[in-house]
C-alpha positions, 0 to 999 in steps of 0.5 A, a space after each residue: 605214473 600212477 593214477 593218484 599222481 595224475 589225479 593230483 596234477 589234474 586237481 592242481 591244474 584246475 586249482 591254478 585255473 580257478 585261482 587265475 579266473 578269480 584273480 582276473 575277476 578281482 583285477 579286471 571286474 571287481 576292482 574300480 579303476 575309473 568312474 563316471 558321474 550319473 545325474 538325475 535329472 539334469 534339468 531342474 526348475 528354479 523356485 520350486 526347490 527341486 533336487 538332482 541326485 548325483 552318483 559316481 558309478 565305479 568302472 572296472 578295467 573293462 569299462 563296465 560298472 563295478 557291482 556292489 561298490 559305493 564310491 565316496 567322492 567330493 563335489 565342488 561348485 565351480 559355477 552358479 554357486 548362488 543358484 543352488 545348494 550342495 549336500 551329501 549323504 552320510 558316507 558321501 556316496 551320493 550328493 544332492 543339488 537343491 535349486 534356489 529361486 533363480 534360473 541359470 547353469 550350475 557346473 560341478 567338479 567331481 574328484 575321487 580316489 578312483 578318478 584319473 582326472 576331475 570330472 565336470 557336470 553341468 546342471 540346467 536350472 530352468 525357469 518355473 512353469 507356473 502361472 500363479 495369476 492365470 494371465 496366460 504368461 508363465 511367472 518366469 516371463 513376467 515383470 513381478 516388481 512394481 518398479 519393473 512394471 513402471 519402467 516398462 510402461 514408461 519406456 513403452 510410452 516414451 518409445 511410442 510417443 517419440 515416433 510422432 516426432 521422428 520415426 526410429 530406423 529400428 522400426 521396420 518400414 513394412 511394420 509401420 502401422 497402428 498394430 506395428 507401433 504397439 509391437 515395436 514399442 513392446 519389444 523395444 521397451 523390454 530391451 537394454 537401452 545402452 549407448 549402442 541401442 540409443 545410437 541406433 534408435 534415434 530420437 527419444 523424448 526421454 533417453 535417460 529412463 531407467 531400464 527393466 531389471 528382471 530380463 531383457 528382450 530377446 532373452 525373455 525366460 521361456 519365451 525368447 522372442 515369442 512374446 505375444 500371446 494369441 490365446 486367452 487362457 491360463 498358461 500351460 507348458 504345452 503352450 510353448 510348443 511352436 506348432 501350437 502358435 499360442 506364443 509368437 513374434 507377431 500379433 495381429 491388430 485384432 489381437 492387440 485391440 483385445 485387452 484380454 489377449 494383449 498381456 504385457 508380461 506381468 503388467 495388467 495395467 497396460 491392457 486399458 492403454 492399448 486402445 489409445 495407442 491403436 487409434 
């Protein structure tokens, strides 16, 4: 066999090997066969028109990201349609979710030619952290309408005065003092007063008052059950840290008597009424 033939066969083998490598790269590395959604951020703020960006990351047969590939895809809201709006860039390779005024959860369903099955993504829309009036409570945890404020005041007075005639079984015995009455009336006034609550509560002077609409205890936005503020300052997000003890489930008599510390959510008019209930 001549050296020319050997060289030719060697080059043929090398060519076949190179083509095999290229084919492998194209088939297993460059060709997308699946995709995974990439969302940033997954937590947004309501009322501030914050925006999340949604991309579909193409994956190859080895499960790695396909480089330099923009994959068109389709997105549909299957939950929380009233909480935000959907939009896309010109070629539908990037989608955006812009928040509205209300907190909640948005669930998105994603479809694409490279997705074997539809994929769902959940975005959390958190209440805003602002404290526009500087009263120490985040705006999300305040009763902003005059109607809700009046309903809270009416229930607060109704519950507190009813205890003079017959103590409710919901008022714990170990909490039955002057400060405990304020705490009890505060919490119960924010609850949903349905038939089940009325049955448990007992005697009420006015059982048919309309309820607060914005939220109900214990599902107070951002605060949950920690509705008593123990520091006289404007709200900061760090106040929500449990180890700071700025908000709590309990407020002392001294704090309750100090009108500057006893902020009914969004109801400054209640400050002047605290003393009359604590005597």
